[in-house]
N, C-alpha and C positions, 0 to 999 in steps of 0.2 A: 188590820185584818190579818189573821193567821191562816196561811195556806197549809192545811194539814192533809189534804187529799193525796199529795205526791210524796209525803214524808213518811218514813218508817216510824210506826208507833212504838214507843219505848216506855216501859213502866218506870216510874220515878225510883231512883236509887236511894236507899237510906243513907244517912250521914255516915262518914267513915268510922266514927267512934261508936256506932250502933252495933250491938252484938250480932245482928243479922246481916251485917254488911258483907262479910265474906261469902255467906250462902247466896245472897242476892247477886254478888259479882259472878259467882260460878254459874248461877242460873242464867244471868244475862249473856255470859260468854257462850253457853250452850245454845241459847236461843239464836244468837247471832250466827253461830256455826250452822244451825239447821236452816236458817234463812239463806245463808250463802250457798248451801247445798241445793236448796230448791231453786234458787236463781241460776245456779250452774246447770241444773237439769233443764230449766226453761231455755237457756241459751243453747244447750246441746241439741234440744229438739228443733230450735230455730235453725241452727246450722245444718242439721240433717235435712230439714225441709228445703233449705236453700240449695244444698248439694243435689238433692233429687230434682229440684226445679231446673238446675243447671244442666244435669244430664239429659233431662227431657228436652230442654232447649237445644242441646247438641244434636239429639236424634232428629228433632224437627228440622233444624237447619240442614242436616246431612241429607234429608229426604225432600226438602221443600223444592229444590230445583227440579227433581224428577216429578214431583207431584204437580208442579206448575206446568211442566212440559206435557204431562199426561192430560191435564185438564184442557190444555190448548191444542191437543194433538188431532182435533177433528179436521183441521186443514191438511192439505197434502204435505207429507213428510216422509223421510227415510227412517225406518226402524233399525236401530243398531243394537246388536247383542254381543257383548264382550265375552270372549272365552279366554280367561287369563289364568295362567298357572297349570298345574297338573290336572289332568282330567281323571277324577277319581270319585268314588261314591260320596264321601263326606267333604269334598273340596268345593271351592267357589264355582269351579267349572264342572260340577257333577252333571250327569245326564238329567237328573230331575230338575235342576235349576235352569239349564239351557233349554230343555224341552218345554218347560212352563213358559219361558219367555218367548219361544218360537210360536207356541199356540196363541198366546196373547197378541203377538204381532200379526199373525195371519188373520185374526178375527177383528182387529181394531179398524176403526174408520180412518180413512185418510192415508193409509200406508200405501205408498207407491212402489216400494221395494224394500228388501231387507239386506243388511250388511252384517255378516259375521266377522267381527273384528278379533282375529286370533293372535294370541301371544302365548304359545304353549309348547313345552318340550315333549308332550305326549302324555301317556298314562295308561289307564286300563283299556284293553281292546274291547271289552264288553261295553263300557261306558261310551267309548267313541263310536262303537257300532250302533248303540241305541240312538245316539244323536243323528248319525248318518241315515239310519232307517227312517227316523221321524221326519227329517227334512224332506226326503223323497215322498213320504206318505202325505205330508201337508201340501206339498206342491201339486201332487196328483188330485187331492180333494179340492183344492182351490180351483184348479183348471176345470174340474167337472162341475163345480157349483157356479162358477162365474164365466165359464166359457172363454177364459183368457188366463195367461200366466201371471203370477206375481214373482218378479225376478228376485233371485237370491244370489248374492255375491259374497265371496270370502275375501277378506283383506288381511294379509299377513303383516304384522308389525315387526317386532324384533325376531320372533321365532315362530315358525309354523312347521313343526317337525313331528314325525311319526304319528301318534294319535291325533295331534292337531291337524296334520295333513289328511288323515283318515276322515275327519269331519269336513275339511275344506272341499274334498272331491265330490261331495254331494251337492255343492253349489253349482249354479249355471256357469260361473267363471271365477277365476282366482286372480287376485292382484296383489302385488307386493312392492315394497321399497327396494331399491337397487341393492341395499346392504342387508336386507332380511336374510335369514337363514331358513332354507326350505328343503324338505326331503326327509332323510333318515327313515326310509321305508324298510323297516325291519322289526324283529321281535327279540326280546332278551329276557333272561331270568338270571338273577344273581344269587350266589351263595358263597360260603367260605369252607375251607378245609383245615381242621385243627388236629387231624389224626396224628401227625408226626409230633406236634407240640405235646399232646397227651403222653406219647411214648417217652419223650424227653423228660417230662415231669414225673413219670412213673404213675400216671393216673389211668385207671381202668374205666372204660366206658361201658355202662350197663344199660342197654336199651332193649326193652321187651316189646315185641309187636305181634299182632295176629294178622298174618299176611306177609309174604316174603319181601314185598317191596314197600311196606308201610313206612319204613324209615328212610325212604329215598330222599336224597339231598340233606340228610342229617349231617351237620358240619363236623361232628366228632366221630363219624363212622367212615369206613372206606367208600369209595365211589366206583362200584364195579363198571366195567365197560358196557355191559348189557343195559344197565340203568342209564348210563350216559347216552347210549344209542336211542333208548326209548324217549328220553326227554327231547333229544334232537328231533325225533319224528313229530312230537307234539308242536315244537317251535316251528318246524317246517310247514306243518299243516296251517297254523295260524298265519304264517308268512304268506302262504298261497292265498288264504282268504283276503289278506290285506292287498296283495297284488291284484287280485280279481276286482276288488272295489275300486282301486286306482284306475285300472284299465277301463272299467265300466263308466267311471265318472269322467275320465279325460279323453277316452276314445282315441281317435286318430291324431289328436293334438300332441300326444306323446311321441318322442323320437324313438327310434329302434336302437336303444342303448341299454343293455342289461345292467349297467352300473347304476341305473336309476333305482333298481330294487335291491341293491347291495347293502343298504344302510348308510350310504354316504349322503352328505347334504351339500347344498350349493348356495351361493348368494342369489338374491332375487334376480339380478341381471342375468346370471348364468341359467337360472331356472326358466327364464323366458325362452332361451334357446333350446332347452331340453323339453319344453312343452309342459313342465310342471305347473307353470303359471301362465296366464294369458297376456299379462302386460304389467307395467309399472304404474302404481297409483296408490292413493290413500283413501281413507274412509270419506273424506270431504270430496275428493275428486270423483270418486265413484258415485256418490250421492248427487253431485252437481252435473256431471257429464254423462253418466250412463242411466241413472234412475230418473234424473230430471226433477228431483225434489231436494233442494239444498238444505231445507230445514231438517235437522237431525233430532230424533227423540230416542233416548236410551231406554230400552226395554229390559235391560239386564236385571235379573233377580239378585238382590243384594242381601247380605246378612245385616242384622242390627248389631250394634256395638257389643252387647252382652253375649249374643250368640256367637259372634266371631271370636271373641276372647276365649270363651269356655270351650268351644269346639277345637280351636287351634291348640290350646293347652292340652286337652285330652288326646288329640290325634298325635301330637308331637311325642307325648309320653309313651303311647302305645307303639308307635313306630320305632322309637328308640329301644323299647324292650324286645320287640321282634327281631330287630337287626342285631342286637347284642347277644341275646340268649338263644335265638333260633338260627340266626345266620342265613336266613333265606328270605328273599323278598318276593313280591307278587310278580306274575308275568306282566310285562309292560311293553307298550309300543313306544320305545325311545331309541 
């Protein structure tokens, strides 16, 4: 019995002494080449399909834990929202992402309390202010609808500074590790001055503006005292807003020490004495001992792998261009 189903069909070759032998050989070689190309394309499609399946599997595995927790979150649990990194519009800790997570946690069944797990050096005062305002609004709405409070705690991990602390003061209480860094209640804006470098190189700066101060903070132009004084008034105003939020959130728990608002930062243990935090603790201890729901469910809004890669690549490039060519960064709470 001849099994021809799995074998490649080949036309019979003429004898070597036949006048058509060379032509038949060339035709056969061409056919073999075409078959190899088709087979290569089939394998290429297969490998691409397997790669796509692998990436999908990675995404599923990355989110399966959260999905399982959400599906089983009807029972009493503590909702945790992570605020990691710089608080900025396109960052993982943007106001949009944090607020979306907060709203979901306040509306979910079984949530006994919320923990904001903060590890941030700060960032945009606007973004931090959005989050601060939304925490207070959601707490007030929950109290009105349920006639009780849903406790919100902030837990500092490595760093809860500036904009990160701006968010934390909206919570009912703040806890930190003894080695956490807390504070940095201040505002800054950064720039460069290349005016003397241009003079040394013999380069003339040509900047045309409509408006006497439109070129303010241009790194290649002089920095007149009146412009410096104006920017200082803007920073002082933002600083006063920051101080007011801290005092409103912490109240009489703050000690009467003006160094608190100088931009300095302290360890978690020192922060307890200053009234910046209420005690030492972790996410687990707060969930267990204060909220009374040891089960923790992560409500943090995460990027998928593709979005994370593309956004970070674009943001890094844009930030590098601004820093190098404009020499001025955004106003930040850091």
